[in-house]
C-alpha positions as CSV (number, residue, x, y, z in Angstrom):
1,M,-40.0,26.3,37.2
2,L,-41.8,23.9,35.4
3,L,-40.1,24.8,32.3
4,R,-36.7,25.0,33.8
5,R,-37.1,21.3,35.5
6,E,-38.5,20.2,31.8
7,L,-35.4,21.8,30.1
8,F,-32.8,20.2,32.9
9,S,-34.4,16.9,32.0
10,A,-34.3,17.1,28.5
11,L,-30.4,18.2,28.2
12,A,-29.8,15.3,31.0
13,G,-31.4,13.3,28.8
14,S,-29.0,14.2,25.8
15,F,-26.1,13.7,27.9
16,V,-27.2,10.0,28.4
17,Q,-28.0,9.2,24.9
18,T,-24.5,10.5,23.8
19,A,-22.0,9.4,25.9
20,K,-22.0,7.1,28.7
21,R,-22.3,7.9,32.2
22,P,-18.9,10.0,33.5
23,N,-16.8,9.1,36.3
24,V,-16.7,12.2,38.5
25,I,-13.9,13.3,40.9
26,L,-13.9,16.5,42.6
27,V,-10.9,17.5,44.2
28,I,-11.1,20.9,46.4
29,T,-8.1,22.0,48.3
30,D,-7.9,23.9,51.8
31,D,-7.0,27.9,51.9
32,Q,-5.3,27.5,48.6
33,G,-5.7,31.0,47.2
34,F,-6.4,32.1,43.5
35,G,-2.5,33.2,42.9
36,D,-1.4,29.8,44.4
37,L,-1.0,28.4,40.8
38,S,1.7,29.3,38.0
39,L,-1.0,29.6,35.5
40,H,-2.4,32.6,37.5
41,G,1.1,34.5,37.2
42,N,2.8,33.0,40.0
43,K,6.7,33.2,39.4
44,Q,7.8,31.7,42.6
45,L,5.6,28.3,42.5
46,R,5.5,25.8,39.7
47,T,2.0,23.9,39.2
48,P,2.6,22.0,36.2
49,N,0.2,19.4,36.6
50,L,-2.5,21.6,37.5
51,D,-1.5,24.0,34.7
52,R,-1.9,20.9,32.3
53,L,-5.6,20.2,33.8
54,A,-6.5,23.9,32.4
55,G,-4.7,23.5,29.4
56,E,-6.5,20.1,28.6
57,G,-9.9,21.4,29.7
58,A,-11.8,24.3,31.1
59,R,-11.0,26.9,33.5
60,F,-12.9,29.6,34.9
61,E,-12.3,33.2,35.4
62,R,-14.6,34.0,37.8
63,Y,-15.5,31.1,40.3
64,Y,-16.7,32.0,43.9
65,S,-16.7,30.2,47.0
66,S,-17.7,31.1,50.7
67,P,-15.0,33.3,52.6
68,V,-14.6,30.2,54.9
69,C,-14.7,26.4,54.4
70,S,-17.5,24.9,56.1
71,P,-20.0,26.9,54.2
72,T,-18.4,26.5,51.0
73,R,-18.6,22.3,51.6
74,A,-22.1,22.8,52.4
75,C,-22.8,24.7,49.1
76,L,-20.9,22.6,47.2
77,L,-22.8,19.1,48.2
78,T,-25.8,20.5,48.0
79,G,-26.4,22.9,45.3
80,R,-28.2,25.0,48.3
81,Y,-26.9,28.2,49.8
82,N,-25.3,27.0,53.7
83,Y,-27.6,29.2,55.7
84,R,-30.1,26.6,54.4
85,T,-28.0,23.6,55.7
86,G,-27.5,24.9,59.2
87,V,-24.0,26.0,58.3
88,V,-23.0,29.5,59.2
89,D,-19.3,29.1,60.5
90,T,-16.3,26.4,60.9
91,Y,-17.1,25.9,64.8
92,L,-18.1,25.8,67.9
93,G,-21.2,24.0,66.1
94,R,-21.9,26.2,63.8
95,S,-20.3,23.8,61.1
96,M,-22.9,20.8,61.5
97,M,-25.1,20.1,58.5
98,R,-28.7,19.4,59.2
99,P,-29.1,15.4,58.3
100,G,-32.1,16.0,56.1
101,E,-30.1,17.9,53.7
102,T,-29.4,15.5,50.4
103,T,-25.9,15.3,49.3
104,L,-24.7,15.0,45.9
105,A,-23.1,11.9,46.8
106,E,-26.5,10.8,47.9
107,M,-27.8,12.0,44.6
108,L,-25.4,10.1,42.5
109,R,-25.7,7.2,44.7
110,K,-29.3,7.2,44.0
111,A,-28.1,7.0,40.4
112,G,-26.2,4.1,40.5
113,Y,-22.7,5.5,41.4
114,R,-20.5,4.1,43.7
115,T,-19.1,7.2,46.4
116,G,-16.1,7.9,48.1
117,I,-14.4,10.5,50.2
118,F,-11.5,11.1,51.1
119,G,-9.8,13.7,53.2
120,K,-11.9,16.5,54.8
121,W,-15.6,16.6,55.6
122,H,-16.2,19.1,58.1
123,L,-20.0,19.3,58.1
124,G,-20.3,16.8,61.7
125,D,-17.9,14.2,63.2
126,N,-20.9,12.3,64.9
127,Y,-24.1,10.4,63.8
128,P,-26.2,11.3,61.9
129,L,-23.9,14.0,60.5
130,R,-21.1,12.0,59.1
131,S,-20.0,11.6,55.9
132,I,-21.2,7.6,55.8
133,D,-24.6,8.8,56.9
134,Q,-24.6,11.2,54.0
135,G,-24.2,9.4,51.0
136,F,-20.7,8.2,51.1
137,D,-20.0,4.2,50.6
138,E,-16.3,4.5,51.2
139,S,-14.8,7.2,53.9
140,L,-11.4,8.2,55.0
141,V,-11.5,11.4,56.6
142,L,-10.5,13.6,59.5
143,N,-12.2,15.0,62.5
144,G,-13.3,18.5,62.6
145,G,-11.9,20.9,60.5
146,G,-8.2,19.8,60.0
147,L,-5.5,17.8,62.0
148,V,-3.8,18.9,64.7
149,Q,-7.3,20.8,65.9
150,P,-9.4,20.4,68.8
151,G,-11.6,18.1,66.6
152,D,-8.9,15.7,66.0
153,V,-9.1,12.4,67.6
154,P,-7.0,13.0,71.0
155,E,-3.4,11.1,71.9
156,A,-5.2,10.2,74.9
157,I,-7.7,7.5,72.9
158,S,-5.8,7.0,69.9
159,G,-2.2,6.8,71.4
160,V,-1.0,8.5,68.6
161,K,0.2,12.6,68.4
162,P,-1.8,14.4,66.0
163,S,0.2,15.2,63.2
164,Y,-0.2,15.4,59.4
165,F,2.4,12.6,59.2
166,D,0.8,9.1,59.9
167,P,-2.5,10.5,61.1
168,V,-5.2,8.7,62.5
169,L,-8.1,8.9,60.4
170,S,-11.7,7.3,60.7
171,R,-12.5,4.8,58.2
172,N,-16.1,4.1,57.7
173,G,-16.6,5.6,61.0
174,R,-13.5,3.4,62.8
175,W,-10.0,5.3,63.5
176,E,-6.9,4.1,62.1
177,Q,-3.7,5.3,61.9
178,Q,-2.3,5.6,58.6
179,K,1.4,5.9,57.3
180,G,2.5,8.6,55.1
181,Y,1.9,12.4,54.6
182,C,-1.5,13.0,54.9
183,T,-1.9,14.7,51.5
184,D,-0.3,11.9,49.7
185,I,-2.6,9.2,51.8
186,F,-6.0,10.9,50.7
187,F,-4.6,10.8,47.0
188,R,-3.5,7.4,47.5
189,E,-6.4,5.8,48.7
190,A,-8.6,7.5,46.3
191,G,-6.3,5.9,43.5
192,Q,-7.3,2.6,45.1
193,F,-10.8,3.5,45.3
194,I,-10.7,4.0,41.2
195,E,-9.3,1.0,40.6
196,R,-11.4,-1.0,42.7
197,N,-14.6,0.9,40.8
198,Q,-13.4,1.2,37.5
199,K,-16.2,-0.9,36.0
200,R,-19.0,1.2,37.2
201,P,-19.4,4.7,37.6
202,F,-18.1,6.5,40.6
203,F,-18.1,9.6,42.5
204,C,-14.7,10.3,44.1
205,Y,-14.4,13.6,46.3
206,L,-10.9,13.9,47.4
207,A,-10.7,17.2,50.1
208,T,-7.2,17.9,51.4
209,N,-6.4,19.6,54.5
210,A,-3.5,21.0,52.8
211,P,-2.3,23.9,52.6
212,H,-3.7,25.0,55.7
213,T,-2.3,25.6,58.9
214,P,-0.5,24.1,61.2
215,L,2.4,23.9,58.1
216,E,3.5,20.6,58.7
217,V,5.5,19.1,55.4
218,D,8.7,17.5,54.2
219,E,11.7,19.6,54.7
220,A,13.0,19.1,51.6
221,L,10.0,20.2,49.6
222,V,10.3,23.5,51.9
223,K,14.1,23.9,50.7
224,P,13.7,25.1,47.4
225,F,11.2,28.0,48.1
226,R,13.8,29.0,51.2
227,E,16.5,29.2,48.7
228,Q,14.1,31.9,46.7
229,G,14.4,34.0,49.6
230,L,10.7,33.6,50.6
231,D,9.4,33.6,54.2
232,E,9.2,30.3,56.1
233,T,5.2,30.6,56.1
234,T,4.9,31.3,52.4
235,A,7.9,28.5,51.8
236,R,5.9,26.2,53.7
237,I,2.5,26.5,51.9
238,Y,4.5,26.9,48.6
239,A,6.1,23.2,49.4
240,M,2.3,21.8,50.4
241,V,0.8,23.2,46.9
242,A,4.0,21.8,45.2
243,N,3.1,18.4,46.8
244,L,-0.7,18.7,45.9
245,D,0.4,19.1,42.2
246,E,2.5,16.2,42.3
247,N,-0.1,14.1,43.7
248,M,-2.4,15.6,40.8
249,G,-0.1,14.1,38.4
250,R,-0.3,10.7,40.1
251,L,-3.9,10.9,39.8
252,N,-3.9,11.3,36.2
253,G,-1.4,8.4,36.4
254,V,-4.4,6.2,37.6
255,L,-7.1,7.2,34.9
256,R,-4.8,6.7,32.3
257,K,-3.5,3.5,33.7
258,T,-7.3,2.1,33.7
259,G,-8.1,3.8,30.6
260,L,-10.9,6.1,32.4
261,E,-9.4,9.4,31.3
262,R,-11.6,10.3,28.7
263,D,-14.7,9.9,30.3
264,T,-14.0,10.8,33.9
265,I,-15.0,14.5,34.8
266,L,-12.0,16.1,36.8
267,M,-12.8,19.0,38.8
268,F,-10.3,21.1,40.9
269,M,-11.0,23.7,43.3
270,T,-10.4,25.6,46.8
271,D,-12.4,26.2,49.4
272,N,-11.6,30.0,50.0
273,G,-8.9,32.7,49.3
274,P,-5.5,32.2,51.2
275,Q,-5.4,33.3,55.2
276,Q,-1.8,34.5,54.7
277,R,-0.8,37.5,53.1
278,R,1.3,36.2,49.7
279,F,0.8,36.7,45.7
280,N,-3.1,36.5,44.7
281,D,-2.9,37.9,41.4
282,G,-3.5,41.8,42.4
283,L,-7.2,40.3,44.2
284,R,-8.1,42.6,47.2
285,G,-8.6,40.3,50.9
286,L,-7.6,37.5,52.3
287,K,-9.7,34.5,53.8
288,G,-12.6,35.4,55.4
289,S,-13.2,38.4,53.4
290,P,-16.0,38.8,51.0
291,Y,-13.3,40.7,48.6
292,E,-12.5,39.1,45.6
293,G,-9.1,37.6,47.4
294,G,-11.1,35.7,50.2
295,I,-13.9,34.5,47.5
296,R,-12.5,34.5,43.9
297,V,-10.7,30.7,43.9
298,P,-9.8,28.6,40.9
299,L,-12.1,26.0,39.0
300,L,-10.5,24.0,36.4
301,V,-12.7,21.3,34.7
302,R,-11.5,18.4,32.5
303,W,-13.6,16.4,30.6
304,P,-12.0,14.9,27.3
305,A,-15.0,13.3,26.1
306,R,-17.3,16.5,26.0
307,I,-15.1,19.7,26.4
308,Q,-12.6,21.5,24.3
309,P,-8.9,22.0,25.6
310,G,-8.2,25.4,26.3
311,T,-11.8,26.5,27.1
312,V,-11.7,29.5,29.1
313,V,-15.4,30.7,30.9
314,D,-15.6,34.5,32.0
315,R,-19.0,34.1,33.6
316,A,-19.5,34.3,37.2
317,A,-20.4,30.7,38.8
318,A,-19.8,29.6,42.1
319,H,-20.0,26.6,44.5
320,I,-23.7,26.0,44.6
321,D,-23.2,25.3,40.9
322,I,-21.4,21.9,41.4
323,T,-24.1,19.6,42.2
324,P,-26.3,20.7,39.8
325,T,-23.5,20.8,36.9
326,V,-22.6,17.3,37.8
327,L,-26.1,15.9,38.1
328,E,-26.5,17.1,34.2
329,C,-23.5,15.8,33.1
330,A,-24.3,12.2,34.7
331,G,-27.6,12.0,33.6
332,A,-29.1,12.0,37.1
333,A,-32.3,13.6,38.4
334,A,-31.9,17.0,40.3
335,P,-34.2,17.5,43.2
336,A,-36.5,20.5,43.8
337,G,-34.9,23.6,45.5
338,L,-31.4,23.9,44.3
339,D,-29.7,27.3,44.4
340,G,-27.1,26.7,41.7
341,R,-27.0,26.6,38.0
342,S,-25.9,23.9,35.7
343,L,-22.8,25.0,34.1
344,A,-22.6,22.1,31.6
345,P,-23.6,24.3,28.6
346,L,-20.5,26.9,29.3
347,L,-18.1,23.8,29.7
348,T,-19.6,21.8,26.4
349,D,-20.6,24.6,24.0
350,P,-18.3,27.4,23.0
351,K,-20.9,29.4,22.0
352,A,-23.1,29.5,25.3
353,S,-21.4,32.3,27.1
354,A,-22.8,34.7,24.3
355,S,-26.4,34.2,25.8
356,W,-25.9,32.8,29.0
357,S,-28.3,35.3,31.2
358,D,-26.8,37.4,34.4
359,R,-27.4,36.2,37.6
360,T,-26.8,37.3,40.9
361,L,-24.8,35.3,43.5
362,Y,-24.6,35.8,47.4
363,L,-21.6,35.1,49.5
364,Q,-21.6,36.2,53.3
365,W,-20.0,34.8,56.4
366,H,-19.0,35.7,60.0
367,R,-18.8,34.6,63.4
368,G,-21.8,33.6,65.6
369,D,-24.6,31.7,66.1
370,A,-26.7,33.3,63.2
371,P,-25.9,35.8,60.3
372,R,-26.7,39.5,60.7
373,A,-27.9,41.3,57.2
374,F,-25.2,42.6,55.0
375,E,-22.3,42.0,57.6
376,N,-19.4,40.9,55.9
377,S,-21.4,40.4,52.3
378,A,-21.2,40.4,49.0
379,V,-23.6,40.6,46.1
380,V,-22.0,39.5,42.9
381,T,-23.3,40.1,39.0
382,Q,-21.3,39.6,35.9
383,R,-20.5,43.6,36.2
384,W,-21.2,44.7,39.6
385,K,-20.2,43.6,43.5
386,L,-21.9,45.2,46.4
387,I,-19.6,44.8,49.7
388,N,-21.5,45.1,53.0
389,G,-24.4,46.8,51.7
390,K,-22.7,50.1,51.0
391,E,-19.7,49.6,48.7
392,L,-19.9,49.0,45.1
393,Y,-17.1,47.9,42.6
394,D,-17.5,47.7,38.6
395,L,-15.6,44.1,38.1
396,S,-15.6,44.7,34.4
397,A,-12.9,47.8,35.0
398,D,-11.7,46.7,38.4
399,R,-10.9,43.4,39.3
400,A,-8.7,45.0,42.2
401,E,-11.9,46.5,43.8
402,S,-10.0,49.8,44.3
403,R,-12.3,52.5,43.1
404,D,-15.6,52.6,44.9
405,L,-18.8,53.8,42.8
406,A,-21.6,53.6,45.6
407,A,-21.9,57.5,45.4
408,S,-22.3,57.5,41.5
409,E,-24.2,54.3,41.3
410,A,-27.0,54.6,43.9
411,N,-29.5,52.9,41.8
412,V,-27.4,49.9,41.2
413,V,-26.9,50.1,45.0
414,R,-30.4,50.6,45.7
415,Q,-31.4,47.4,43.3
416,L,-28.2,45.3,44.8
417,R,-29.4,45.9,48.3
418,M,-33.1,45.0,47.7
419,S,-32.1,42.2,46.1
420,Y,-29.9,40.9,48.8
421,E,-32.6,41.6,51.6
422,A,-35.1,39.1,49.7
423,W,-32.2,36.5,49.6
424,F,-31.4,36.9,53.3
425,R,-35.0,36.4,54.1
426,D,-35.4,33.5,52.0
427,V,-32.3,31.4,52.6
428,G,-33.2,32.3,56.6
429,A,-36.6,31.2,56.7
430,G,-36.1,27.8,58.4
431,G,-34.0,29.2,60.9
432,Y,-30.4,28.8,62.0
433,E,-30.4,26.1,64.6
434,P,-27.9,23.6,64.1
435,P,-28.9,19.9,64.5
436,R,-28.2,17.8,67.4
437,I,-25.8,14.8,68.0
438,V,-27.4,11.6,68.6
439,I,-26.3,9.4,71.6
440,G,-27.6,5.9,71.6
441,R,-28.2,5.0,67.6
442,K,-24.3,4.8,66.7
443,A,-21.3,4.3,69.0
444,P,-19.0,5.7,69.6
445,V,-19.7,9.6,70.2
446,L,-16.5,11.7,70.8
447,L,-17.9,15.2,71.8
448,T,-15.2,17.6,71.3
449,R,-14.2,21.4,71.3
450,Q,-15.4,21.7,67.5
451,D,-19.1,21.2,68.3
452,W,-19.5,22.5,71.7
453,R,-21.6,25.8,72.3
454,G,-22.4,28.5,74.0
455,P,-21.0,32.1,75.3
456,A,-17.8,31.0,76.5
457,A,-17.5,28.1,74.3
458,S,-13.8,28.3,72.6
459,W,-10.7,26.3,71.2
460,D,-8.8,28.0,74.2
461,S,-8.0,25.7,77.4
462,K,-10.3,28.2,79.6
463,G,-13.0,27.6,77.4
464,L,-16.5,26.5,78.9
465,G,-19.4,25.3,76.5
466,H,-22.0,22.7,76.2
467,W,-23.1,20.1,73.7
468,E,-26.9,19.9,72.5
469,V,-27.5,16.2,72.1
470,Q,-30.5,13.9,71.5
471,V,-30.6,10.9,73.7
472,E,-32.0,7.8,71.6
473,A,-31.0,5.1,74.0
474,R,-30.8,5.4,77.9
475,G,-27.5,3.1,78.0
476,P,-26.0,2.0,80.3
477,Y,-22.8,3.9,78.5
478,T,-19.1,4.2,79.4
479,V,-18.3,8.0,79.6
480,T,-14.9,9.2,79.7
481,F,-13.8,12.7,80.3
482,Y,-10.3,14.0,79.0
483,F,-9.1,17.4,80.3
484,E,-6.4,19.7,81.3
485,P,-4.7,18.4,84.5
486,P,-5.7,20.6,87.6
487,K,-2.9,21.9,89.6
488,A,-4.7,21.2,93.0
489,E,-7.7,18.9,94.0
490,T,-10.7,20.0,92.4
491,M,-14.2,18.6,91.3
492,L,-15.5,17.5,87.8
493,E,-19.1,18.3,87.4
494,A,-21.2,17.0,84.5
495,S,-24.8,16.1,83.4
496,W,-25.9,12.5,84.1
497,V,-22.8,11.6,86.4
498,G,-23.1,14.6,89.1
499,R,-19.8,15.6,90.9
500,H,-16.5,13.7,91.3
501,V,-12.9,14.6,93.0
502,I,-10.2,15.0,90.7
503,A,-6.6,14.9,92.0
504,A,-3.8,17.2,91.2
505,G,-2.3,16.1,87.9
506,Q,-5.3,13.8,86.8
507,D,-6.2,14.1,83.1
508,R,-8.8,11.9,82.8
509,L,-11.9,10.1,84.5
510,E,-13.7,7.0,83.3
511,L,-17.3,6.2,84.5
512,K,-19.0,3.0,83.5
513,G,-22.6,2.0,84.0
514,V,-24.1,5.5,83.3
515,K,-27.5,5.4,82.5
516,V,-28.9,8.6,80.6
517,P,-32.7,9.8,80.2
518,A,-34.1,9.5,76.8
519,G,-34.9,12.8,74.8
520,A,-33.0,16.1,73.9
521,A,-30.8,17.4,76.0
522,R,-28.0,19.8,77.0
523,F,-24.6,17.8,78.2
524,E,-22.2,19.8,80.1
525,A,-18.8,18.7,81.6
526,R,-16.4,21.2,83.3
527,V,-13.5,20.8,85.9
528,G,-13.5,23.7,88.2
529,D,-14.3,26.6,86.0
530,R,-13.2,25.1,82.5
531,G,-14.9,22.7,80.2
532,V,-13.5,19.2,79.6
533,H,-11.4,18.6,76.1
534,Y,-13.5,15.5,75.4
535,A,-16.4,13.7,76.4
536,W,-16.0,10.0,74.7
537,I,-19.0,8.1,75.1
538,R,-19.5,4.3,74.5
């Protein structure tokens, strides 16, 4: 380990001495598959700006994400496997990252970078879990996992119906309605951030919620894909991707205008495979799956000062590698305990692949409060891939994962199973208990169905859950409950406030002067046999 740190320090020092510190722009899209790029053989979708990015820099043929989004984002921003961070799922309290984790934004800010996030955070909506609590100087983000989802700011509070058009977003902790289409807004705000900070190194994290459902997009962009005879779902997804590609062109325009293109690392990736069936370059499986179609995604990297145009990397890499890679390129110190490996040599030295030692990557996800060994898992080496601890594929000869070789390669299966078991014990050593939402330190707190927990918790209107909180000030608070209007008079029952009569058709109850015992607590609120939709504490 000491030798590894010394080598990293030497390499990082060489980057600082031979070039100015690069700016870093990290673009990640949501549910865009490997096949949603014309450079990967899609004949019905043109992505000229992304294709150009690959041609002007490097593209990875074997880059892996987690099967779903929150785990990918936790890995991406910490350089550590998501199970270490408390993030095991995408909702119901399992997508909140522990505040003790150090993010790439915090590491780069310590190194003198200005940091900004625009788009999807999805690692916690309330203090101390927000992006502005985790290293970002500037933040314009959506709540929860996406717009028009239960974590979104409700119309009852904002006065605006949730939508991809003119959405209400959180700017540095305060809700504001924006004008325009969500993807256009995020790229526009990122461009303005770049222009404001062009005199100093910056880190811009641009995370779109497109092309995730609901598939809201300008009808004019959908029309050309309908005319190709595509089904409505695919036509709308491709329209959203086409819009993303146009915005990548606008982003390049900002870099050219400011003269920052040469010394800026621009990275593009997606968070997992496609949610719906469509062209995916022959890969098996979809989002949520540990097969290649669920976890193999694009990674394009351009850095004109250091990366030769047209570089193709065939070594296996993953989301955990982004943080150490960026840190090395920026000449910034890397903390101990990272799981990832810097890809900088593969990007900047055409001969590095020949001496690149093999490694083992682990990708896993399934619903629930804690992972279960081998369930929906993949163990990946440069050649082999073990699925669920029992299916074995030779990726060097069978990228479609069509021939299970477990019976004939029993020794390989045994070795990969042993490797996985050691990894699973290691990443789970700290347990999987999620963090608590703090009440009384920062206000307001909006408790949503995104983060509630319990066996009956769900996004469904019949769901019933609770929130685990930490009360740091007794109040008094104003607490407003929002709920589905009952058809007959019933009772609202909630922690701290007791029972209150709710009339037929009533959709909210506001209580003032509420005092709360300090300490750890379980907050529950129900109307009849159903949980409230929101609890707003301020």
